[in-house]
N, C-alpha and C positions, 0 to 999 in steps of 0.2 A: 504494500500500500504506500502511496506517495502523499505527502502532506507538506505543502510549501517547499517543494524540491528536496524533501528529505524523507527517509523511511521511518515509519513509526516502529516503536519497540516497546516491549514490556519492561516495567521497572519493579523492583522489590520495595516493600513497605519501608525499609530502613534507609533507602538511598537518600531521600530528601533530608531527614534528620541528621545524617552523617555529613551531607553537603553543608548544611547550616552550621554544624559544629566546626567543620573545617574553616568556613568563612569567618566565624567569630574568633576562633583561635588565631588565625592568620592576621586578622584585622588588629588584634591586640599586639601581636608581635611587630607589625608595621609601625604602630604608635610608639612602642618601647624603643625599637631600633632607631627611629627618627629622632626621638628625644635624646637618646645617648649620643648620636652624631652631632646634634645641635649643641649639646653641652661641651663636647670635645672641641668643636669649632669655635665656640664663643668664649669659653673659659681659657684664659692664657696659661693657667697652671697645667692644663692638659696638653700644651704644645711641646711634648717631649717625644722621644723616639718610641718608648714603650706604648704611649697612648696613640701614636700614629698607627702602630700595629694593631691595637685594640680597635681603632676607628676602621681599619681595613676589615677586620672580622665583623664589625657591626654593619658595614656597608655590604659585605657578602651575605650576611643574614637578611638584611633588608631586601636585597635584590632577589634572593631565592624565595623569600616570603611573598614578594610581589608576584613572581611567576606562579607560585603555588596558589595564591589568591585568585589570579586570573584563571587558572585551570579549574579551581573549585567553582567559580562563578559560571564558567562555561558548562561544567558538568551539571550544575543546578538548573541552568536554563534548559538543557536537553532533557533532564529528568522531569522537569515540570511539564514540558511539551511532549514527553514520551516519544522522543524522536532520535534517529541516528543522523547526525549532521557533523561534518568536518569543516570547520571554517578555514579561512585563508591563513590564519596564524597558528594553526594547530601544530604543524611540524616545527615552526619557530619556537613555540613554547616548549616542546619536547627537547629541542636543541639547547635552549637556555637553561633548562633544568640541569643538564649535564655540565654546562659552563659554570653556573653558580654553585653547583655541588663541588666542583673542582676547586673554585676559589675559596669556598667556605672551609673545606678541609685543609687546604694548603695555607690558609691564613693563620690557623692555629699552629701548623707546622713551622711557619715563619717565626711566630712568637717563641716557640720552643727553641728554635735555632738561635735566635737573638739572646735568650737567657743563657744558653750554653756558651755562647761567645763571651758574654759578660762575666761568667764564672770561671771558665777554663783559660780564656785569653783576654784578661782585663786590660792589658797594656796595648792591645791591637785596636786602637780607637777608630781606625779607618773603617773597619768592618762594622762598627757599631754606630757610625755616623748617620745622620738623617738622609743624606744624599744616597748612600749605599742601600739603606733599608727601603727608601722610596723606589729605588731602581728594582730591588727584588720584588716589591709589591707590584709594580707595573709589569714586570716580567711574568709574574704568576698569572696576572689577568690575561696577558697576551697569549701565554701558553694554554690557559684555560679555553679561550675561544678557538685556538688552533686544534687542540687535542680532542675537542668535541665534534670536529668536522667529520671524522670517519663514520660517526653515527648517522649523519645525513647522507653522505656520498654513497654509502653502501645500501641505502634504503632500509636500514634497520628500524628507524623511527616510523611507526605506523599508527593509524587511528584504530584504537581498540574500543569496539562498540560497548562491550560489557562494562568497561571502566570509564567510558566517556572522556578519554584523553589520548594524546599522542605520545607514545613511549616505545622503547625498544622491547619487544616481547622477551620474556625471560626464558631463554633456551640456550643450549650449549652452542656457542659460536666463537669465532676469533674475536669479534668485537665485544662480546659479553665478557670474555676473559680479560681482554685489554681494558675494558671499563672497570672491572673489579680491582685489577692490579693498580691501575693508574689513579683512580679516584678514591679508593679506600685503603688498600693494603699498604701502599707506599707512605702516605701521610700519617695514617693511624699507627702503623708499626714504627715509623720514624719517631713520632712523639714518645711512644712508650720506651723505645730504645734510648732516646736522649735522657728521659727521666731516670731510668735505672743506671745509666752511665754517670749521671750527675750525683745520684745517691751514693754510688761507690766512691766517686771523687771526693765528696764532702766527708765521708767516713775516713778516708785516707788523710784528708787535711786535719781532721780531729786528732789523729794519732801523731801528727807532726807538730812541731812548735810553730804555731801560727798566731798572728796578732788577733786579739779579740774582735777588733773592728772588722778585719777582713773576714773572719769566720762568721760574724753576724751578717755581713753583707751577702756572703755566699749562701747562707741558710735562708735569707730572705728571698733571694733569687730562686732557690730551689723550691721554696714555698709557692712562688708564682707558677713554676712549671707544674707543681702538683695540682694547682687549680686548673691549669690547662688540661691536664690528664682527667680531671673530674668532668670538665666540659665534654671532652671526647667520650668519656664513659657514658654520659647522658645520651649522646648521639648514638653510640653503639647499642645501648639498652633499648631505646625506643626504635632504633633501626633494625632490631632483631627480627621482627616479622618480615621486613623487606629482604634481609639477608637469608632468612629461611626459605622464602619463595624463590630467591635466586638459586640457592642450592638445589631445591626441588626441581627447578627448571632445567638443571643439567642432566636430569635423568628421566623426567616425565613432565606432563602438563601441570603447572601450578593450579591451585584451587580457583574456581570461578570468582571473579571480583577481587582478586588478590591485590591489585593496585589500589583499589578503594580502601581496603583494610590497612595496607602498609602506609599510605599517605595520611590516613587519619592519625596513626601513631606519630608520624613525622610532624604533622601540624601541632599536635599537643606538645611534642618534645621541644619545639622551638620556643614555647613560652618558658619552659624550665631553663632552656639555654640562656634566654634573656635575663632571667632572674639570677642565674649563676654568673653571667657576665657582670651584672651590677654588683653582686656580692663580692666578686673577686677583684674588682677594680676600685682601689681606694680613692682616686680622684673623683670618680662618679659619686661615691658615697659621701665624700667630703662636700661636694657641691650640693647634694641633696640635704645634708645636715645643715649647711650654711643657710640654705633657703628656708628650711623649717624653723631654725632658730630666729632668723630675721622676721619671718611671718609671725611667730609667736610673740616676739618682742613688740612688733607693731600692734598686735592685738591687745597686749597688756597695756600699752601706752594709750590706745584708743579707749579702753575700758576706764582707765584712770582719769582721762580727760572728761569722759561723760559723767563720772561720779563726782 
């Protein structure tokens, strides 16, 4: 049957509630990420190399959330109309998901590398400079756009009617293995490897005669890497359904509506990621505290004047 140049399709009763849940979660993440970026841009105390790297992560989170929000709205529209319809931007959205996923994961990897450099090679200031770090950030975005191109050129990104989105079907192929290794295994394992290497390095420093100030600084940097590992752990935990479906796809057909289920977990995880980013970033917390104290002071003064 054709309706407005599109095929009609049946929908399950849980589709629309899940679409709305995704949209609400993603909308909140867009607000949080935008606020964090505005704080980093406007507050001069945030104009440091570590905060530039945090801003890069927030930007990556914002863009991946915008793309997911766009996908969720598209799915909701099709579900409400009970139609099969692939718009002009469907393949583009699928491509951008892989681009932003790459930049998201590697933004945390860049943070871990920077902390490693400041701990193990503190005297090599060139590699810790703003110019070099901005270059690495720019390079990661360029590589992200290039590395996602095979998904398009091989025709792997397709419109999946059951899930109402354009993605690469989960099956065993060269592009799928390439995707898993490049987007997930390298940055995630790289962060974990850096963390354990730094833990070992700090333990060895504790055994040697080391200045208390140096040891305190190193332990503080290690704590920041630990917070990055926590962020990655949240991604891994909520991405477990997606990972499971990828693994199943290597051997057989994943369950029906697997992308709907996986992306719902991802949408919820992004809220926890934003909370973890705020909790692990002292300048953001300091800015919020300053605003709260200022507002409470103004409120007290207003009450006193009125009385």
